C-alpha distance (Angstrom), angle and dihedral (degrees) to the residues before:
residue distance angle dihedral
M1 . . .
E2 3.79 . .
R3 3.79 117.9 .
K4 3.79 118.7 -122.9
H5 3.79 134.3 -177.5
I6 3.77 119.1 -112.1
V7 3.79 117.9 -103.7
W8 3.79 102.1 -136.3
N9 3.79 122.5 -143.3
V10 3.80 132.9 165.8
E11 3.80 93.5 -92.9
K12 3.81 93.5 53.9
L13 3.81 92.4 45.2
N14 3.81 91.0 50.2
R15 3.79 91.8 48.0
L16 3.80 91.7 52.2
Q17 3.82 93.5 45.6
D18 3.82 91.0 49.2
F19 3.80 89.0 51.9
L20 3.81 93.2 48.3
A21 3.82 91.5 47.6
T22 3.81 91.0 57.1
T23 3.81 97.4 42.9
S24 3.78 107.3 92.3
Q25 3.81 95.8 -158.9
S26 3.81 90.2 60.9
E27 3.82 95.5 57.8
A28 3.80 93.3 85.7
N29 3.81 88.8 54.9
Y30 3.81 92.9 62.6
F31 3.79 112.4 108.1
G32 3.80 91.1 -137.2
Y33 3.80 91.2 54.9
Q34 3.78 90.9 52.1
V35 3.82 101.6 42.9
G36 3.82 108.1 8.5
E37 3.80 94.7 123.4
S38 3.81 91.0 49.2
I39 3.81 91.4 51.0
V40 3.81 91.1 54.2
E41 3.80 91.3 45.8
F42 3.81 90.8 49.3
C43 3.82 91.4 49.8
S44 3.79 90.6 53.7
Y45 3.81 89.5 64.8
F46 3.79 96.9 60.5
V47 3.81 101.8 42.3
N48 3.80 126.2 68.2
D49 3.81 96.0 -121.7
I50 3.80 118.9 -2.8
N51 3.81 90.9 -160.5
K52 3.80 91.1 61.2
C53 3.81 93.3 51.0
D54 3.78 129.1 104.2
V55 3.81 105.2 -144.7
L56 3.80 131.5 -161.0
D57 3.79 117.4 -160.7
Y58 3.82 103.3 -154.7
G59 3.81 110.0 -156.4
C60 3.79 91.0 11.0
G61 3.81 95.9 179.2
L62 3.80 111.6 -170.3
G63 3.82 93.2 -9.4
H64 3.80 100.4 -105.3
I65 3.80 94.9 135.6
M66 3.80 92.1 43.4
K67 3.80 88.9 53.5
C68 3.81 89.9 52.6
F69 3.82 90.3 51.4
C70 3.81 89.3 50.0
Q71 3.80 91.0 50.8
K72 3.82 88.2 54.7
K73 3.84 89.6 49.9
V74 3.80 94.7 -110.6
N75 3.81 120.9 146.1
V76 3.80 108.5 -117.5
W77 3.81 139.3 -179.5
G78 3.81 128.1 -177.0
V79 3.78 144.2 -157.4
D80 3.80 131.2 -169.1
I81 3.81 137.2 164.8
S82 3.80 93.1 -132.1
K83 3.82 116.3 85.6
E84 3.79 88.9 -160.8
A85 3.82 91.7 53.1
V86 3.81 90.5 48.9
T87 3.81 89.9 53.0
A88 3.82 90.9 49.1
S89 3.83 90.6 48.5
K90 3.80 91.7 51.9
D91 3.81 90.0 50.0
R92 3.81 91.8 48.1
C93 3.82 98.7 45.1
G94 3.80 106.3 18.1
N95 3.79 96.7 103.4
S96 3.81 95.3 55.6
F97 3.79 121.0 102.3
Y98 3.82 88.0 -143.7
F99 3.81 95.1 55.4
H100 3.81 110.5 94.8
G101 3.76 100.1 -179.3
V102 3.76 143.2 -80.0
R103 3.77 126.2 -118.3
T104 3.75 135.0 -157.1
F105 3.76 105.5 -116.6
D106 3.80 128.3 -163.2
G107 3.80 96.2 -154.8
G108 3.80 94.4 -102.5
R109 3.78 124.7 93.6
L110 3.79 114.6 -5.3
P111 3.81 112.5 -120.8
Y112 3.83 93.6 -121.1
E113 3.78 136.0 89.0
D114 3.80 124.3 -104.2
N115 3.83 118.0 -77.7
R116 3.82 92.4 12.0
F117 3.82 105.7 138.4
D118 3.80 135.1 56.4
L119 3.79 92.3 -160.6
I120 3.80 133.8 20.7
T121 3.78 122.7 -169.6
C122 3.80 122.8 -161.4
T123 3.78 105.9 176.7
E124 3.78 120.8 -179.1
C125 3.80 90.7 -20.9
I126 3.80 109.3 102.6
E127 3.81 91.7 72.2
H128 3.84 88.3 63.0
I129 3.81 93.3 55.3
L130 3.79 117.5 98.2
P131 3.82 110.3 -114.2
E132 3.80 92.3 -120.4
H133 3.83 89.8 58.1
I134 3.82 99.9 48.2
D135 3.82 96.9 91.6
G136 3.81 92.4 49.3
V137 3.80 92.2 48.0
L138 3.81 92.7 50.7
D139 3.82 91.5 45.2
E140 3.80 89.0 55.6
I141 3.79 93.9 46.1
Y142 3.80 90.7 52.0
R143 3.82 90.9 45.4
V144 3.81 93.3 58.5
L145 3.82 94.7 38.2
K146 3.79 114.4 96.3
P147 3.81 117.7 -119.2
G148 3.79 104.6 -87.9
G149 3.81 90.2 18.1
R150 3.79 122.5 138.1
F151 3.79 129.1 -115.1
L152 3.81 118.7 -163.0
I153 3.78 116.8 -165.4
T154 3.79 126.8 176.6
T155 3.79 130.5 -176.0
R156 3.77 138.0 153.0
N157 3.80 114.1 -81.8
E158 3.80 113.1 -118.7
E159 3.79 94.0 -23.9
N160 3.79 115.4 -153.7
F161 3.80 102.1 -134.9
A162 3.82 92.6 -162.7
F163 3.82 90.0 73.6
S164 3.81 92.1 57.7
E165 3.78 103.3 36.5
L166 3.78 123.9 113.0
C167 3.76 132.1 -174.6
C168 3.80 121.7 -133.7
L169 3.79 107.6 -124.4
E170 3.81 91.6 -150.3
C171 3.80 101.2 51.8
N172 3.83 102.9 14.1
T173 3.82 92.1 -124.2
I174 3.81 119.1 150.2
Y175 3.81 116.7 -138.8
H176 3.80 140.3 163.4
R177 3.80 107.1 -98.7
V178 3.83 94.7 -128.3
G179 3.79 98.8 29.9
H180 3.78 104.4 -99.6
V181 3.79 107.7 168.0
N182 3.79 99.4 175.8
W183 3.78 139.5 24.2
Y184 3.78 130.3 -147.9
S185 3.76 140.6 -158.1
V186 3.79 125.8 -162.4
K187 3.80 88.0 -98.6
S188 3.82 96.6 48.2
L189 3.81 92.7 44.1
K190 3.80 90.0 54.6
K191 3.81 88.8 52.8
T192 3.80 93.3 49.3
H193 3.81 112.4 111.4
G194 3.75 94.1 8.4
G195 3.78 94.8 -54.4
T196 3.82 96.9 -60.8
């Protein structure tokens, strides 16, 4: 049987993210789990007063970074495409006064009004977004970001997909083990969305 590469679409990405969100051994692999406190600390250096910010965690995963914001007494909201991740985020953060909810999001229009947030984080998420959706995603992020607000984005630099690819033993299809569909470099990220 000839090997082929997966053709990613939103349904397949959602299915994989739902699986990862419910697989306990994968929790420690989440970027937010590993460096959530450092992300919040880093954000505090480029805003006037982190405790006066309203923060959106775009692609919040299991809610680790949102929990760190809550622990620092920062108001935080979240969105993610995975229903399972949204449930896990609610369980992780739901008891905090500073947690204002997380919504399942289909990648279209964000469920918030224009100029809503002082700070938006998008950590290790952009590489999961289909290339044809990138412009729309960034348009929405900028729509809900306040004028003068800050947008923090992280992604692997020039990821070598070969190190993270697996092959399904049933169908002989090659796929990235956590659903990365694109890779970026500093140069290509600067060019994304017309260089904004």
